[in-house]
PyMOL Python script that loads the backbone (N, CA, C, O; Angstrom):
from pymol import cmd

cmd.read_pdbstr("""\
ATOM      1  N   MET A   1      12.015   0.124  -9.933  1.00  0.00           N
ATOM      2  CA  MET A   1      11.051   0.712  -9.032  1.00  0.00           C
ATOM      3  C   MET A   1      11.272   0.246  -7.593  1.00  0.00           C
ATOM      4  O   MET A   1      11.082   1.019  -6.654  1.00  0.00           O
ATOM      5  N   LEU A   2      11.670  -1.011  -7.419  1.00  0.00           N
ATOM      6  CA  LEU A   2      11.873  -1.520  -6.063  1.00  0.00           C
ATOM      7  C   LEU A   2      13.003  -0.786  -5.353  1.00  0.00           C
ATOM      8  O   LEU A   2      12.933  -0.564  -4.144  1.00  0.00           O
ATOM      9  N   LYS A   3      14.053  -0.403  -6.096  1.00  0.00           N
ATOM     10  CA  LYS A   3      15.152   0.367  -5.495  1.00  0.00           C
ATOM     11  C   LYS A   3      14.651   1.734  -5.038  1.00  0.00           C
ATOM     12  O   LYS A   3      15.027   2.204  -3.964  1.00  0.00           O
ATOM     13  N   ALA A   4      13.809   2.371  -5.840  1.00  0.00           N
ATOM     14  CA  ALA A   4      13.248   3.672  -5.468  1.00  0.00           C
ATOM     15  C   ALA A   4      12.317   3.533  -4.269  1.00  0.00           C
ATOM     16  O   ALA A   4      12.275   4.408  -3.405  1.00  0.00           O
ATOM     17  N   LEU A   5      11.577   2.437  -4.219  1.00  0.00           N
ATOM     18  CA  LEU A   5      10.636   2.206  -3.115  1.00  0.00           C
ATOM     19  C   LEU A   5      11.356   2.164  -1.766  1.00  0.00           C
ATOM     20  O   LEU A   5      10.780   2.545  -0.748  1.00  0.00           O
ATOM     21  N   GLU A   6      12.598   1.708  -1.751  1.00  0.00           N
ATOM     22  CA  GLU A   6      13.368   1.653  -0.505  1.00  0.00           C
ATOM     23  C   GLU A   6      13.517   3.028   0.142  1.00  0.00           C
ATOM     24  O   GLU A   6      13.724   3.122   1.352  1.00  0.00           O
ATOM     25  N   HIS A   7      13.413   4.088  -0.649  1.00  0.00           N
ATOM     26  CA  HIS A   7      13.613   5.453  -0.143  1.00  0.00           C
ATOM     27  C   HIS A   7      12.310   6.226   0.044  1.00  0.00           C
ATOM     28  O   HIS A   7      12.335   7.401   0.412  1.00  0.00           O
ATOM     29  N   ALA A   8      11.196   5.588  -0.202  1.00  0.00           N
ATOM     30  CA  ALA A   8       9.898   6.282  -0.169  1.00  0.00           C
ATOM     31  C   ALA A   8       9.249   6.196   1.211  1.00  0.00           C
ATOM     32  O   ALA A   8       9.175   5.127   1.818  1.00  0.00           O
ATOM     33  N   ASP A   9       8.784   7.342   1.686  1.00  0.00           N
ATOM     34  CA  ASP A   9       7.982   7.370   2.913  1.00  0.00           C
ATOM     35  C   ASP A   9       6.508   7.148   2.583  1.00  0.00           C
ATOM     36  O   ASP A   9       5.770   6.569   3.380  1.00  0.00           O
ATOM     37  N   TYR A  10       6.085   7.607   1.411  1.00  0.00           N
ATOM     38  CA  TYR A  10       4.693   7.469   0.969  1.00  0.00           C
ATOM     39  C   TYR A  10       4.676   6.796  -0.395  1.00  0.00           C
ATOM     40  O   TYR A  10       5.431   7.167  -1.294  1.00  0.00           O
ATOM     41  N   VAL A  11       3.805   5.802  -0.537  1.00  0.00           N
ATOM     42  CA  VAL A  11       3.662   5.087  -1.809  1.00  0.00           C
ATOM     43  C   VAL A  11       2.186   5.090  -2.181  1.00  0.00           C
ATOM     44  O   VAL A  11       1.338   4.679  -1.389  1.00  0.00           O
ATOM     45  N   PHE A  12       1.885   5.551  -3.384  1.00  0.00           N
ATOM     46  CA  PHE A  12       0.520   5.550  -3.904  1.00  0.00           C
ATOM     47  C   PHE A  12       0.452   4.540  -5.041  1.00  0.00           C
ATOM     48  O   PHE A  12       1.328   4.512  -5.906  1.00  0.00           O
ATOM     49  N   ALA A  13      -0.591   3.709  -5.040  1.00  0.00           N
ATOM     50  CA  ALA A  13      -0.761   2.729  -6.120  1.00  0.00           C
ATOM     51  C   ALA A  13      -2.244   2.493  -6.355  1.00  0.00           C
ATOM     52  O   ALA A  13      -3.040   2.484  -5.416  1.00  0.00           O
ATOM     53  N   ASN A  14      -2.607   2.299  -7.626  1.00  0.00           N
ATOM     54  CA  ASN A  14      -3.970   1.858  -7.904  1.00  0.00           C
ATOM     55  C   ASN A  14      -3.975   0.330  -7.824  1.00  0.00           C
ATOM     56  O   ASN A  14      -2.940  -0.282  -7.558  1.00  0.00           O
ATOM     57  N   GLU A  15      -5.126  -0.280  -8.051  1.00  0.00           N
ATOM     58  CA  GLU A  15      -5.235  -1.732  -7.876  1.00  0.00           C
ATOM     59  C   GLU A  15      -4.326  -2.512  -8.833  1.00  0.00           C
ATOM     60  O   GLU A  15      -3.795  -3.557  -8.456  1.00  0.00           O
ATOM     61  N   ASP A  16      -4.141  -2.027 -10.052  1.00  0.00           N
ATOM     62  CA  ASP A  16      -3.281  -2.725 -11.008  1.00  0.00           C
ATOM     63  C   ASP A  16      -1.810  -2.623 -10.614  1.00  0.00           C
ATOM     64  O   ASP A  16      -1.067  -3.600 -10.705  1.00  0.00           O
ATOM     65  N   GLU A  17      -1.397  -1.443 -10.179  1.00  0.00           N
ATOM     66  CA  GLU A  17      -0.011  -1.258  -9.751  1.00  0.00           C
ATOM     67  C   GLU A  17       0.285  -2.084  -8.501  1.00  0.00           C
ATOM     68  O   GLU A  17       1.351  -2.688  -8.388  1.00  0.00           O
ATOM     69  N   ALA A  18      -0.656  -2.108  -7.573  1.00  0.00           N
ATOM     70  CA  ALA A  18      -0.476  -2.913  -6.359  1.00  0.00           C
ATOM     71  C   ALA A  18      -0.403  -4.401  -6.709  1.00  0.00           C
ATOM     72  O   ALA A  18       0.419  -5.130  -6.154  1.00  0.00           O
ATOM     73  N   ALA A  19      -1.257  -4.849  -7.620  1.00  0.00           N
ATOM     74  CA  ALA A  19      -1.231  -6.253  -8.039  1.00  0.00           C
ATOM     75  C   ALA A  19       0.107  -6.597  -8.690  1.00  0.00           C
ATOM     76  O   ALA A  19       0.636  -7.686  -8.472  1.00  0.00           O
ATOM     77  N   ALA A  20       0.663  -5.673  -9.492  1.00  0.00           N
ATOM     78  CA  ALA A  20       1.970  -5.899 -10.117  1.00  0.00           C
ATOM     79  C   ALA A  20       3.060  -6.015  -9.057  1.00  0.00           C
ATOM     80  O   ALA A  20       3.946  -6.863  -9.167  1.00  0.00           O
ATOM     81  N   PHE A  21       3.001  -5.168  -8.033  1.00  0.00           N
ATOM     82  CA  PHE A  21       3.951  -5.271  -6.927  1.00  0.00           C
ATOM     83  C   PHE A  21       3.794  -6.632  -6.256  1.00  0.00           C
ATOM     84  O   PHE A  21       4.784  -7.307  -5.975  1.00  0.00           O
ATOM     85  N   GLY A  22       2.550  -7.035  -6.001  1.00  0.00           N
ATOM     86  CA  GLY A  22       2.295  -8.329  -5.377  1.00  0.00           C
ATOM     87  C   GLY A  22       2.871  -9.474  -6.189  1.00  0.00           C
ATOM     88  O   GLY A  22       3.485 -10.384  -5.632  1.00  0.00           O
ATOM     89  N   THR A  23       2.681  -9.438  -7.489  1.00  0.00           N
ATOM     90  CA  THR A  23       3.221 -10.480  -8.366  1.00  0.00           C
ATOM     91  C   THR A  23       4.743 -10.507  -8.284  1.00  0.00           C
ATOM     92  O   THR A  23       5.341 -11.580  -8.206  1.00  0.00           O
ATOM     93  N   ALA A  24       5.376  -9.327  -8.302  1.00  0.00           N
ATOM     94  CA  ALA A  24       6.838  -9.235  -8.219  1.00  0.00           C
ATOM     95  C   ALA A  24       7.364  -9.772  -6.891  1.00  0.00           C
ATOM     96  O   ALA A  24       8.514 -10.202  -6.803  1.00  0.00           O
ATOM     97  N   GLN A  25       6.516  -9.748  -5.855  1.00  0.00           N
ATOM     98  CA  GLN A  25       6.914 -10.216  -4.525  1.00  0.00           C
ATOM     99  C   GLN A  25       6.439 -11.636  -4.239  1.00  0.00           C
ATOM    100  O   GLN A  25       6.525 -12.102  -3.103  1.00  0.00           O
ATOM    101  N   GLY A  26       5.934 -12.330  -5.271  1.00  0.00           N
ATOM    102  CA  GLY A  26       5.477 -13.704  -5.094  1.00  0.00           C
ATOM    103  C   GLY A  26       4.125 -13.812  -4.422  1.00  0.00           C
ATOM    104  O   GLY A  26       3.805 -14.836  -3.817  1.00  0.00           O
ATOM    105  N   MET A  27       3.319 -12.743  -4.527  1.00  0.00           N
ATOM    106  CA  MET A  27       1.999 -12.701  -3.886  1.00  0.00           C
ATOM    107  C   MET A  27       0.877 -12.659  -4.915  1.00  0.00           C
ATOM    108  O   MET A  27      -0.192 -12.114  -4.637  1.00  0.00           O
ATOM    109  N   GLU A  28       1.100 -13.219  -6.083  1.00  0.00           N
ATOM    110  CA  GLU A  28       0.115 -13.147  -7.156  1.00  0.00           C
ATOM    111  C   GLU A  28      -1.250 -13.637  -6.676  1.00  0.00           C
ATOM    112  O   GLU A  28      -1.367 -14.716  -6.095  1.00  0.00           O
ATOM    113  N   GLY A  29      -2.278 -12.827  -6.927  1.00  0.00           N
ATOM    114  CA  GLY A  29      -3.642 -13.175  -6.542  1.00  0.00           C
ATOM    115  C   GLY A  29      -3.995 -12.861  -5.097  1.00  0.00           C
ATOM    116  O   GLY A  29      -5.119 -13.121  -4.669  1.00  0.00           O
ATOM    117  N   ALA A  30      -3.052 -12.304  -4.335  1.00  0.00           N
ATOM    118  CA  ALA A  30      -3.318 -11.965  -2.931  1.00  0.00           C
ATOM    119  C   ALA A  30      -4.289 -10.795  -2.850  1.00  0.00           C
ATOM    120  O   ALA A  30      -4.341  -9.974  -3.765  1.00  0.00           O
ATOM    121  N   PRO A  31      -5.059 -10.706  -1.768  1.00  0.00           N
ATOM    122  CA  PRO A  31      -5.958  -9.555  -1.583  1.00  0.00           C
ATOM    123  C   PRO A  31      -5.169  -8.243  -1.509  1.00  0.00           C
ATOM    124  O   PRO A  31      -4.037  -8.215  -1.025  1.00  0.00           O
ATOM    125  N   LEU A  32      -5.781  -7.163  -1.993  1.00  0.00           N
ATOM    126  CA  LEU A  32      -5.106  -5.861  -1.980  1.00  0.00           C
ATOM    127  C   LEU A  32      -4.699  -5.444  -0.573  1.00  0.00           C
ATOM    128  O   LEU A  32      -3.674  -4.784  -0.399  1.00  0.00           O
ATOM    129  N   LEU A  33      -5.472  -5.810   0.417  1.00  0.00           N
ATOM    130  CA  LEU A  33      -5.140  -5.468   1.803  1.00  0.00           C
ATOM    131  C   LEU A  33      -3.787  -6.068   2.190  1.00  0.00           C
ATOM    132  O   LEU A  33      -2.971  -5.401   2.826  1.00  0.00           O
ATOM    133  N   GLU A  34      -3.551  -7.308   1.813  1.00  0.00           N
ATOM    134  CA  GLU A  34      -2.283  -7.974   2.125  1.00  0.00           C
ATOM    135  C   GLU A  34      -1.134  -7.370   1.326  1.00  0.00           C
ATOM    136  O   GLU A  34      -0.021  -7.244   1.836  1.00  0.00           O
ATOM    137  N   ILE A  35      -1.397  -7.002   0.089  1.00  0.00           N
ATOM    138  CA  ILE A  35      -0.363  -6.369  -0.735  1.00  0.00           C
ATOM    139  C   ILE A  35      -0.010  -4.998  -0.172  1.00  0.00           C
ATOM    140  O   ILE A  35       1.163  -4.624  -0.151  1.00  0.00           O
ATOM    141  N   ALA A  36      -1.009  -4.243   0.286  1.00  0.00           N
ATOM    142  CA  ALA A  36      -0.745  -2.936   0.901  1.00  0.00           C
ATOM    143  C   ALA A  36       0.137  -3.098   2.133  1.00  0.00           C
ATOM    144  O   ALA A  36       1.042  -2.294   2.356  1.00  0.00           O
ATOM    145  N   LYS A  37      -0.118  -4.127   2.931  1.00  0.00           N
ATOM    146  CA  LYS A  37       0.733  -4.393   4.104  1.00  0.00           C
ATOM    147  C   LYS A  37       2.169  -4.683   3.672  1.00  0.00           C
ATOM    148  O   LYS A  37       3.120  -4.187   4.276  1.00  0.00           O
ATOM    149  N   ALA A  38       2.318  -5.493   2.617  1.00  0.00           N
ATOM    150  CA  ALA A  38       3.657  -5.827   2.128  1.00  0.00           C
ATOM    151  C   ALA A  38       4.371  -4.584   1.599  1.00  0.00           C
ATOM    152  O   ALA A  38       5.577  -4.435   1.794  1.00  0.00           O
ATOM    153  N   MET A  39       3.641  -3.696   0.935  1.00  0.00           N
ATOM    154  CA  MET A  39       4.234  -2.449   0.450  1.00  0.00           C
ATOM    155  C   MET A  39       4.720  -1.608   1.624  1.00  0.00           C
ATOM    156  O   MET A  39       5.804  -1.028   1.571  1.00  0.00           O
ATOM    157  N   ALA A  40       3.924  -1.544   2.673  1.00  0.00           N
ATOM    158  CA  ALA A  40       4.293  -0.753   3.846  1.00  0.00           C
ATOM    159  C   ALA A  40       5.509  -1.349   4.557  1.00  0.00           C
ATOM    160  O   ALA A  40       6.330  -0.610   5.100  1.00  0.00           O
ATOM    161  N   ARG A  41       5.630  -2.680   4.558  1.00  0.00           N
ATOM    162  CA  ARG A  41       6.734  -3.358   5.244  1.00  0.00           C
ATOM    163  C   ARG A  41       7.991  -3.506   4.380  1.00  0.00           C
ATOM    164  O   ARG A  41       9.037  -3.912   4.886  1.00  0.00           O
ATOM    165  N   PHE A  42       7.906  -3.187   3.101  1.00  0.00           N
ATOM    166  CA  PHE A  42       9.032  -3.399   2.186  1.00  0.00           C
ATOM    167  C   PHE A  42      10.286  -2.706   2.720  1.00  0.00           C
ATOM    168  O   PHE A  42      10.199  -1.678   3.391  1.00  0.00           O
ATOM    169  N   LYS A  43      11.433  -3.271   2.421  1.00  0.00           N
ATOM    170  CA  LYS A  43      12.734  -2.731   2.854  1.00  0.00           C
ATOM    171  C   LYS A  43      12.776  -1.209   2.711  1.00  0.00           C
ATOM    172  O   LYS A  43      12.387  -0.655   1.682  1.00  0.00           O
ATOM    173  N   LYS A  44      13.260  -0.542   3.774  1.00  0.00           N
ATOM    174  CA  LYS A  44      13.282   0.922   3.789  1.00  0.00           C
ATOM    175  C   LYS A  44      14.638   1.408   4.258  1.00  0.00           C
ATOM    176  O   LYS A  44      15.170   0.912   5.251  1.00  0.00           O
ATOM    177  N   SER A  45      15.203   2.378   3.550  1.00  0.00           N
ATOM    178  CA  SER A  45      16.528   2.881   3.906  1.00  0.00           C
ATOM    179  C   SER A  45      16.515   3.691   5.206  1.00  0.00           C
ATOM    180  O   SER A  45      17.464   3.606   5.986  1.00  0.00           O
ATOM    181  N   ASN A  46      15.468   4.466   5.453  1.00  0.00           N
ATOM    182  CA  ASN A  46      15.364   5.254   6.683  1.00  0.00           C
ATOM    183  C   ASN A  46      14.296   4.623   7.568  1.00  0.00           C
ATOM    184  O   ASN A  46      13.103   4.856   7.376  1.00  0.00           O
ATOM    185  N   THR A  47      14.726   3.832   8.526  1.00  0.00           N
ATOM    186  CA  THR A  47      13.777   3.114   9.389  1.00  0.00           C
ATOM    187  C   THR A  47      13.282   3.970  10.557  1.00  0.00           C
ATOM    188  O   THR A  47      12.522   3.483  11.394  1.00  0.00           O
ATOM    189  N   LYS A  48      13.696   5.223  10.625  1.00  0.00           N
ATOM    190  CA  LYS A  48      13.230   6.103  11.693  1.00  0.00           C
ATOM    191  C   LYS A  48      11.862   6.698  11.389  1.00  0.00           C
ATOM    192  O   LYS A  48      11.179   7.202  12.280  1.00  0.00           O
ATOM    193  N   ARG A  49      11.471   6.631  10.111  1.00  0.00           N
ATOM    194  CA  ARG A  49      10.157   7.147   9.707  1.00  0.00           C
ATOM    195  C   ARG A  49       9.326   5.995   9.171  1.00  0.00           C
ATOM    196  O   ARG A  49       9.862   5.072   8.557  1.00  0.00           O
ATOM    197  N   PRO A  50       8.011   6.042   9.400  1.00  0.00           N
ATOM    198  CA  PRO A  50       7.153   4.975   8.871  1.00  0.00           C
ATOM    199  C   PRO A  50       6.973   5.113   7.372  1.00  0.00           C
ATOM    200  O   PRO A  50       7.189   6.184   6.805  1.00  0.00           O
ATOM    201  N   ARG A  51       6.576   4.019   6.733  1.00  0.00           N
ATOM    202  CA  ARG A  51       6.157   4.092   5.336  1.00  0.00           C
ATOM    203  C   ARG A  51       4.648   3.975   5.327  1.00  0.00           C
ATOM    204  O   ARG A  51       4.070   3.165   6.051  1.00  0.00           O
ATOM    205  N   VAL A  52       4.018   4.791   4.500  1.00  0.00           N
ATOM    206  CA  VAL A  52       2.576   4.766   4.336  1.00  0.00           C
ATOM    207  C   VAL A  52       2.290   4.342   2.899  1.00  0.00           C
ATOM    208  O   VAL A  52       2.760   4.973   1.952  1.00  0.00           O
ATOM    209  N   ALA A  53       1.515   3.268   2.744  1.00  0.00           N
ATOM    210  CA  ALA A  53       1.106   2.797   1.424  1.00  0.00           C
ATOM    211  C   ALA A  53      -0.379   3.090   1.259  1.00  0.00           C
ATOM    212  O   ALA A  53      -1.195   2.695   2.092  1.00  0.00           O
ATOM    213  N   ILE A  54      -0.719   3.780   0.190  1.00  0.00           N
ATOM    214  CA  ILE A  54      -2.105   4.127  -0.113  1.00  0.00           C
ATOM    215  C   ILE A  54      -2.484   3.410  -1.398  1.00  0.00           C
ATOM    216  O   ILE A  54      -1.869   3.626  -2.442  1.00  0.00           O
ATOM    217  N   VAL A  55      -3.507   2.551  -1.319  1.00  0.00           N
ATOM    218  CA  VAL A  55      -3.930   1.781  -2.484  1.00  0.00           C
ATOM    219  C   VAL A  55      -5.373   2.149  -2.801  1.00  0.00           C
ATOM    220  O   VAL A  55      -6.264   2.007  -1.964  1.00  0.00           O
ATOM    221  N   THR A  56      -5.587   2.627  -4.030  1.00  0.00           N
ATOM    222  CA  THR A  56      -6.937   2.944  -4.485  1.00  0.00           C
ATOM    223  C   THR A  56      -7.471   1.770  -5.290  1.00  0.00           C
ATOM    224  O   THR A  56      -6.707   0.986  -5.855  1.00  0.00           O
ATOM    225  N   ASN A  57      -8.806   1.660  -5.334  1.00  0.00           N
ATOM    226  CA  ASN A  57      -9.420   0.528  -6.038  1.00  0.00           C
ATOM    227  C   ASN A  57     -10.771   0.942  -6.599  1.00  0.00           C
ATOM    228  O   ASN A  57     -11.807   0.398  -6.216  1.00  0.00           O
ATOM    229  N   GLY A  58     -10.750   1.915  -7.517  1.00  0.00           N
ATOM    230  CA  GLY A  58     -11.995   2.370  -8.131  1.00  0.00           C
ATOM    231  C   GLY A  58     -12.964   2.910  -7.096  1.00  0.00           C
ATOM    232  O   GLY A  58     -12.615   3.790  -6.310  1.00  0.00           O
ATOM    233  N   SER A  59     -14.172   2.387  -7.094  1.00  0.00           N
ATOM    234  CA  SER A  59     -15.199   2.868  -6.163  1.00  0.00           C
ATOM    235  C   SER A  59     -15.167   2.122  -4.829  1.00  0.00           C
ATOM    236  O   SER A  59     -15.987   2.388  -3.950  1.00  0.00           O
ATOM    237  N   LYS A  60     -14.229   1.195  -4.675  1.00  0.00           N
ATOM    238  CA  LYS A  60     -14.084   0.460  -3.411  1.00  0.00           C
ATOM    239  C   LYS A  60     -13.250   1.285  -2.444  1.00  0.00           C
ATOM    240  O   LYS A  60     -12.566   2.215  -2.872  1.00  0.00           O
ATOM    241  N   PRO A  61     -13.284   0.973  -1.146  1.00  0.00           N
ATOM    242  CA  PRO A  61     -12.548   1.779  -0.164  1.00  0.00           C
ATOM    243  C   PRO A  61     -11.054   1.880  -0.447  1.00  0.00           C
ATOM    244  O   PRO A  61     -10.435   0.952  -0.966  1.00  0.00           O
ATOM    245  N   ILE A  62     -10.497   3.027  -0.093  1.00  0.00           N
ATOM    246  CA  ILE A  62      -9.055   3.252  -0.162  1.00  0.00           C
ATOM    247  C   ILE A  62      -8.425   2.527   1.019  1.00  0.00           C
ATOM    248  O   ILE A  62      -8.942   2.572   2.135  1.00  0.00           O
ATOM    249  N   ILE A  63      -7.309   1.861   0.765  1.00  0.00           N
ATOM    250  CA  ILE A  63      -6.571   1.166   1.827  1.00  0.00           C
ATOM    251  C   ILE A  63      -5.371   2.025   2.205  1.00  0.00           C
ATOM    252  O   ILE A  63      -4.592   2.439   1.346  1.00  0.00           O
ATOM    253  N   LEU A  64      -5.235   2.286   3.494  1.00  0.00           N
ATOM    254  CA  LEU A  64      -4.105   3.043   4.023  1.00  0.00           C
ATOM    255  C   LEU A  64      -3.361   2.116   4.976  1.00  0.00           C
ATOM    256  O   LEU A  64      -3.882   1.758   6.032  1.00  0.00           O
ATOM    257  N   ALA A  65      -2.146   1.729   4.608  1.00  0.00           N
ATOM    258  CA  ALA A  65      -1.333   0.827   5.425  1.00  0.00           C
ATOM    259  C   ALA A  65      -0.117   1.606   5.916  1.00  0.00           C
ATOM    260  O   ALA A  65       0.668   2.111   5.114  1.00  0.00           O
ATOM    261  N   THR A  66       0.036   1.702   7.234  1.00  0.00           N
ATOM    262  CA  THR A  66       1.147   2.445   7.824  1.00  0.00           C
ATOM    263  C   THR A  66       2.025   1.493   8.614  1.00  0.00           C
ATOM    264  O   THR A  66       1.573   0.850   9.561  1.00  0.00           O
ATOM    265  N   ASN A  67       3.287   1.410   8.213  1.00  0.00           N
ATOM    266  CA  ASN A  67       4.253   0.578   8.928  1.00  0.00           C
ATOM    267  C   ASN A  67       4.726   1.331  10.156  1.00  0.00           C
ATOM    268  O   ASN A  67       5.088   2.504  10.065  1.00  0.00           O
ATOM    269  N   VAL A  68       4.727   0.676  11.291  1.00  0.00           N
ATOM    270  CA  VAL A  68       5.269   1.274  12.504  1.00  0.00           C
ATOM    271  C   VAL A  68       6.784   1.289  12.333  1.00  0.00           C
ATOM    272  O   VAL A  68       7.402   0.237  12.173  1.00  0.00           O
ATOM    273  N   ALA A  69       7.377   2.467  12.364  1.00  0.00           N
ATOM    274  CA  ALA A  69       8.799   2.639  12.072  1.00  0.00           C
ATOM    275  C   ALA A  69       9.665   1.649  12.847  1.00  0.00           C
ATOM    276  O   ALA A  69       9.551   1.519  14.066  1.00  0.00           O
ATOM    277  N   GLY A  70      10.539   0.951  12.104  1.00  0.00           N
ATOM    278  CA  GLY A  70      11.479   0.020  12.709  1.00  0.00           C
ATOM    279  C   GLY A  70      10.889  -1.315  13.121  1.00  0.00           C
ATOM    280  O   GLY A  70      11.541  -2.066  13.846  1.00  0.00           O
ATOM    281  N   SER A  71       9.681  -1.639  12.685  1.00  0.00           N
ATOM    282  CA  SER A  71       9.062  -2.918  13.063  1.00  0.00           C
ATOM    283  C   SER A  71       8.362  -3.531  11.859  1.00  0.00           C
ATOM    284  O   SER A  71       8.344  -2.950  10.774  1.00  0.00           O
ATOM    285  N   GLU A  72       7.791  -4.699  12.062  1.00  0.00           N
ATOM    286  CA  GLU A  72       7.007  -5.373  11.025  1.00  0.00           C
ATOM    287  C   GLU A  72       5.515  -5.071  11.179  1.00  0.00           C
ATOM    288  O   GLU A  72       4.708  -5.492  10.349  1.00  0.00           O
ATOM    289  N   GLU A  73       5.147  -4.348  12.233  1.00  0.00           N
ATOM    290  CA  GLU A  73       3.740  -4.051  12.516  1.00  0.00           C
ATOM    291  C   GLU A  73       3.189  -3.057  11.499  1.00  0.00           C
ATOM    292  O   GLU A  73       3.852  -2.081  11.149  1.00  0.00           O
ATOM    293  N   VAL A  74       1.968  -3.315  11.029  1.00  0.00           N
ATOM    294  CA  VAL A  74       1.313  -2.439  10.063  1.00  0.00           C
ATOM    295  C   VAL A  74      -0.090  -2.114  10.555  1.00  0.00           C
ATOM    296  O   VAL A  74      -0.872  -3.006  10.884  1.00  0.00           O
ATOM    297  N   ASP A  75      -0.392  -0.825  10.600  1.00  0.00           N
ATOM    298  CA  ASP A  75      -1.732  -0.355  10.959  1.00  0.00           C
ATOM    299  C   ASP A  75      -2.523  -0.182   9.665  1.00  0.00           C
ATOM    300  O   ASP A  75      -2.062   0.478   8.733  1.00  0.00           O
ATOM    301  N   ILE A  76      -3.711  -0.774   9.611  1.00  0.00           N
ATOM    302  CA  ILE A  76      -4.550  -0.718   8.410  1.00  0.00           C
ATOM    303  C   ILE A  76      -5.806   0.097   8.687  1.00  0.00           C
ATOM    304  O   ILE A  76      -6.469  -0.073   9.711  1.00  0.00           O
ATOM    305  N   LYS A  77      -6.113   0.984   7.751  1.00  0.00           N
ATOM    306  CA  LYS A  77      -7.376   1.728   7.792  1.00  0.00           C
ATOM    307  C   LYS A  77      -7.962   1.688   6.390  1.00  0.00           C
ATOM    308  O   LYS A  77      -7.230   1.675   5.400  1.00  0.00           O
ATOM    309  N   GLU A  78      -9.278   1.669   6.314  1.00  0.00           N
ATOM    310  CA  GLU A  78      -9.958   1.739   5.023  1.00  0.00           C
ATOM    311  C   GLU A  78     -10.905   2.924   5.049  1.00  0.00           C
ATOM    312  O   GLU A  78     -11.600   3.166   6.035  1.00  0.00           O
ATOM    313  N   TYR A  79     -10.918   3.657   3.942  1.00  0.00           N
ATOM    314  CA  TYR A  79     -11.771   4.831   3.818  1.00  0.00           C
ATOM    315  C   TYR A  79     -12.718   4.640   2.641  1.00  0.00           C
ATOM    316  O   TYR A  79     -12.277   4.474   1.504  1.00  0.00           O
ATOM    317  N   PRO A  80     -14.025   4.665   2.917  1.00  0.00           N
ATOM    318  CA  PRO A  80     -14.986   4.455   1.830  1.00  0.00           C
ATOM    319  C   PRO A  80     -14.969   5.613   0.836  1.00  0.00           C
ATOM    320  O   PRO A  80     -14.626   6.747   1.169  1.00  0.00           O
ATOM    321  N   ILE A  81     -15.348   5.286  -0.376  1.00  0.00           N
ATOM    322  CA  ILE A  81     -15.478   6.282  -1.435  1.00  0.00           C
ATOM    323  C   ILE A  81     -16.963   6.613  -1.570  1.00  0.00           C
ATOM    324  O   ILE A  81     -17.793   5.724  -1.757  1.00  0.00           O
ATOM    325  N   LEU A  82     -17.276   7.862  -1.477  1.00  0.00           N
ATOM    326  CA  LEU A  82     -18.674   8.269  -1.618  1.00  0.00           C
ATOM    327  C   LEU A  82     -19.057   8.272  -3.094  1.00  0.00           C
ATOM    328  O   LEU A  82     -18.336   8.803  -3.939  1.00  0.00           O
ATOM    329  N   ALA A  83     -20.186   7.680  -3.377  1.00  0.00           N
ATOM    330  CA  ALA A  83     -20.668   7.619  -4.765  1.00  0.00           C
ATOM    331  C   ALA A  83     -21.078   9.003  -5.242  1.00  0.00           C
ATOM    332  O   ALA A  83     -21.688   9.768  -4.497  1.00  0.00           O
ATOM    333  N   LEU A  84     -20.744   9.318  -6.474  1.00  0.00           N
ATOM    334  CA  LEU A  84     -21.157  10.586  -7.075  1.00  0.00           C
ATOM    335  C   LEU A  84     -22.574  10.450  -7.638  1.00  0.00           C
ATOM    336  O   LEU A  84     -22.944   9.403  -8.170  1.00  0.00           O
ATOM    337  N   GLU A  85     -23.335  11.486  -7.517  1.00  0.00           N
ATOM    338  CA  GLU A  85     -24.657  11.477  -8.109  1.00  0.00           C
ATOM    339  C   GLU A  85     -24.517  11.654  -9.611  1.00  0.00           C
ATOM    340  O   GLU A  85     -23.584  12.305 -10.080  1.00  0.00           O
ATOM    341  N   LYS A  86     -25.444  11.074 -10.368  1.00  0.00           N
ATOM    342  CA  LYS A  86     -25.355  11.109 -11.832  1.00  0.00           C
ATOM    343  C   LYS A  86     -25.366  12.521 -12.391  1.00  0.00           C
ATOM    344  O   LYS A  86     -24.729  12.780 -13.412  1.00  0.00           O
ATOM    345  N   ASP A  87     -26.073  13.437 -11.749  1.00  0.00           N
ATOM    346  CA  ASP A  87     -26.127  14.796 -12.280  1.00  0.00           C
ATOM    347  C   ASP A  87     -24.997  15.590 -11.662  1.00  0.00           C
ATOM    348  O   ASP A  87     -24.839  16.773 -11.961  1.00  0.00           O
TER     349      ASP A  87
END
""", "prot")
cmd.dss("prot")
cmd.show_as("cartoon", "prot")
cmd.util.cbc("prot")
cmd.orient("prot")
């Protein structure tokens, strides 16, 4: 998967998948926000385009981490999840 990730412009992961990536990168137990940043900064074959990592976490906010192309800088945004009504 890490070899495929090198070619990805967009990466989607739920909290378990992101945690597995974090563990593989020596970040076991790190906050999802930090793991999303690491996913966005991960080695990329085409450095002319940014990588966007989207991490979902159930009813908690979605994390959107965008790597500034060709740099280590990562822009982070969080989007809340609206609760569904029971009916």
